[in-house]
N, C-alpha and C positions, 0 to 999 in steps of 0.2 A: 430154268432161267434162260432167257434169250438175250441176244445182243441189244435188242430194243429195251428190255427190262433194265439192263445196265446203263444205257443212255438215259433212261428216265431217272434212275438213281442219281446219276451225275447232275442232271438238271435240278433235282430236289436239293442237292448239296449246294449248288451255285445257281440260283434262279436269275433269270433276266430281270432287269429293272434296277431301281436304286438299292443301295446297300453295299456294305463292304464285308464280305464273308471272312471268317477267320482263316488263317493260313492252313490250318488242319483241314478245313472243308475244301479249300482250293486244291490242296495236294491230293486229297482223297478223290475229288472229282476228276483230276488228271489221270490218276491211276485207274479209276473206274472206266473212263472213256477209252483208255488203251485196252482194257480187258474186254470191252464190248467188241472192239475190232479183232482182238485175238480169238474170242469165242466165235465170231463170224468166220474167221479163217479155219478154225478147228471144225466147226459145224459143216462148212463147205467141204472140207476134206472127207469127213465121215459120210456126208450125203453122196458125194461123187464117187467115192471108192468102195463103200460098202452097200450103197443103195438106200433109196428112200421108200419107193413104192413097195408095199407089202411088209415093210420092216418097222418094228417099233424102235423108237429112239433109245429104248432101254436094251435093245438087242446087243449081245456081247461084241459082235464084230463092229457095229457102229460105235459103241463106246470105246473100243480099243483103238480104232482109227482116230476118233476125236481126241483121245488122250495122248496120241503119238506125236502130236505137233510139238516141236521143241522151240521155245522162244528165240534162242540165239541162232539156231540153224535157220529157222524161218526168216529172221531178220537179215541174215547173210544172203540168203537166196533172194530176198526182196531188194537187195542192193546196198545194205548197210556197209558192207566191206568193199564196195566198189567193183570188185572183180566179177561179180555175177550179173552186173547190170546188162551186159550184152545179151545174156540169155533171156532177160525180160523183154528185149526188143522183139522177140517172137510172139509176144502176147499183145492183145488189143489194148487200146488206150485205157479202157475202164480197169483192166487188171493192173496195168502199170500204175495208174493213179492210186488204186487200192494199196499196192505194194509201197508206194512212196509215203502214203499216210500211215501205214502200219509202222514203218521204220521211224518216222518222225514222232509218232505218239509213243513208241517204245522208248525213245530217247527222253522224251518229256516225263514218262513214268519213272525212268531211272532217276532223274533229278528229283521228282516228287517224293519218291520212296527212300532215296539214299543220300541226297545232297542236303544235309540238314541246314546249311547256311543259305540255300537258295530261297528266293522270295518269289511268290507267284502273283500275277496280276489278273484281276477278274476278267478283263476283256480277252486276254490270251487264253484263259481257261475256257471261257465260253466258246472261243474259236476252236479249241481242241474238241469240245463236245460236238460242235457242228461238223467238224472234220470226221469225227468218229461216225456220226450219223450218215454222212456222205459215203464213207468207206463201206459201211454195211450195205447201203443201197447199191453201190457200184458192184460189189461181188454178187449180190443177189440177182441183179439184172443181166449179168454177163451170160453169154451163151454157154450151155452145158459143156460142149467139147472144150472150151477154153477154161471153164471152171475145173473140169476134171484134170486137164493138163497142168493147171496151176497147183492143184492139190498134190499131184505127183511131184511137181517142182519143189514145193516147200517141205515135203516129207522125205524124199529120197535123195541120197547122194548120187552124183553121176560117176560112173566108173569109166575110166579112160583106157 
């Protein structure tokens, strides 16, 4: 399963064009869009820290790094909590944009999954899906040294 596969699932749940999808479809699409971005983040970390060339994605080291990404810690490192935003200034614009989208979509996913009284609008959900697709493209096109540094940034706590 790739980030693009998840984006496609979100698009199936809430297609462009006329129609008013059920709230369950809208919620599931928001959650799925977030998970596309989360999987792009985890995949980037695994590729950059355990290596791609000559390694199978089923390799134990790749899988371990992929599974090591923590949703909450990563969001904090991406600026959710405000204090880490200065560290992001050391990254290029594409990485900073990815981080912003990651945090925004995580917040939307929390509403979709846990705020039972929240109502979702089709246009906003379609925008979340487009943002997820943009985020995946941003991380994939960033230079490898920046992707590697970002992987370390979202995985490891800084010791002072």
